[in-house]
C-alpha positions as CSV (number, residue, x, y, z in Angstrom):
1,M,5.6,12.7,-19.4
2,G,8.5,10.9,-17.8
3,K,8.2,7.9,-15.5
4,T,7.9,8.4,-11.7
5,A,10.5,7.1,-9.3
6,E,8.0,4.4,-8.3
7,E,7.5,3.3,-11.9
8,L,11.3,3.2,-12.5
9,L,11.8,1.1,-9.3
10,A,9.0,-1.3,-10.1
11,E,10.4,-1.6,-13.6
12,H,13.9,-2.4,-12.2
13,L,12.3,-5.0,-10.0
14,N,10.4,-6.5,-13.0
15,Q,7.1,-5.7,-11.3
16,D,4.0,-3.9,-12.2
17,P,3.9,-0.4,-10.6
18,L,0.5,-1.0,-9.2
19,E,1.5,-4.3,-7.7
20,Y,4.6,-2.6,-6.2
21,A,2.5,0.2,-4.7
22,L,0.0,-2.3,-3.3
23,E,2.8,-4.2,-1.6
24,Q,4.2,-1.0,-0.1
25,F,0.8,0.0,1.0
26,Q,0.3,-3.4,2.7
27,I,3.6,-3.0,4.6
28,W,2.7,0.4,5.9
29,T,-0.8,-0.7,6.8
30,E,0.6,-3.6,8.9
31,A,3.1,-1.2,10.5
32,S,0.2,1.2,11.4
33,E,-1.9,-1.6,12.8
34,A,1.0,-2.9,15.0
35,L,1.8,0.5,16.3
36,S,-1.9,1.2,17.1
37,K,-1.7,-1.9,19.4
38,N,1.5,-0.5,21.1
39,K,3.6,-3.2,19.3
40,S,6.8,-2.6,17.3
41,Y,7.1,-3.5,13.6
42,E,10.1,-4.6,11.6
43,I,10.6,-3.8,7.9
44,T,13.1,-5.7,6.0
45,S,14.6,-4.1,2.9
46,G,15.5,-5.9,-0.3
47,A,19.1,-5.6,0.7
48,G,18.4,-7.6,3.8
49,S,18.7,-4.8,6.3
50,T,15.9,-4.4,8.9
51,R,14.4,-1.4,10.6
52,K,12.4,-1.5,13.8
53,L,9.5,0.9,14.1
54,T,7.9,1.9,17.3
55,R,5.2,4.3,18.4
56,A,7.8,7.0,18.2
57,N,7.7,6.5,14.4
58,A,3.9,6.8,14.2
59,D,4.1,10.1,12.3
60,E,6.4,8.7,9.7
61,V,4.3,5.5,9.4
62,M,1.2,7.5,8.7
63,K,3.1,9.7,6.2
64,W,4.1,6.6,4.2
65,Y,0.7,4.9,4.6
66,N,-1.0,8.0,3.1
67,Y,1.7,8.3,0.4
68,W,1.3,4.7,-0.8
69,K,-2.5,4.8,-0.5
70,S,-2.5,7.9,-2.9
71,K,-0.1,6.1,-5.2
72,V,-2.3,3.0,-5.4
73,E,-5.3,5.2,-6.2
74,E,-3.3,7.3,-8.8
75,L,-2.0,4.1,-10.5
76,N,-5.5,2.7,-10.5
77,N,-6.7,5.7,-12.5
78,G,-8.2,7.5,-9.5
79,K,-10.3,4.5,-8.4
80,S,-9.4,3.0,-5.1
81,S,-8.6,-0.7,-5.3
82,L,-8.4,-0.7,-1.5
83,A,-12.2,-0.8,-0.9
84,P,-14.2,-4.0,-1.1
85,K,-15.8,-4.6,-4.5
86,F,-19.5,-5.2,-4.7
87,H,-21.4,-6.5,-7.7
88,T,-25.1,-6.4,-8.2
89,V,-26.5,-9.8,-9.0
90,Q,-30.1,-10.1,-10.2
91,T,-31.9,-13.2,-9.2
92,G,-35.2,-14.6,-10.5
93,G,-38.4,-13.0,-9.5
94,K,-40.3,-9.8,-10.3
95,R,-38.5,-6.6,-11.1
């Protein structure tokens, strides 16, 4: 199977595809949070250009949020790395 566009881009940027997807997910999460508070959000591209998002862009923001969330889960072999991790720790005492 060939590489995805995200994998090729991450490779070009000398970055792990999962790390890249997590960074993108973080950007769109922050954008979503800002818009939910009726604030605007600016995204700066690697080329130095900026784009201002407002509530009028809410549908697009949610589209990219969901896209990058699914990419993170896909690259993490179907396991979400977005949820908190809990570990069971046994302490002394009766079982």
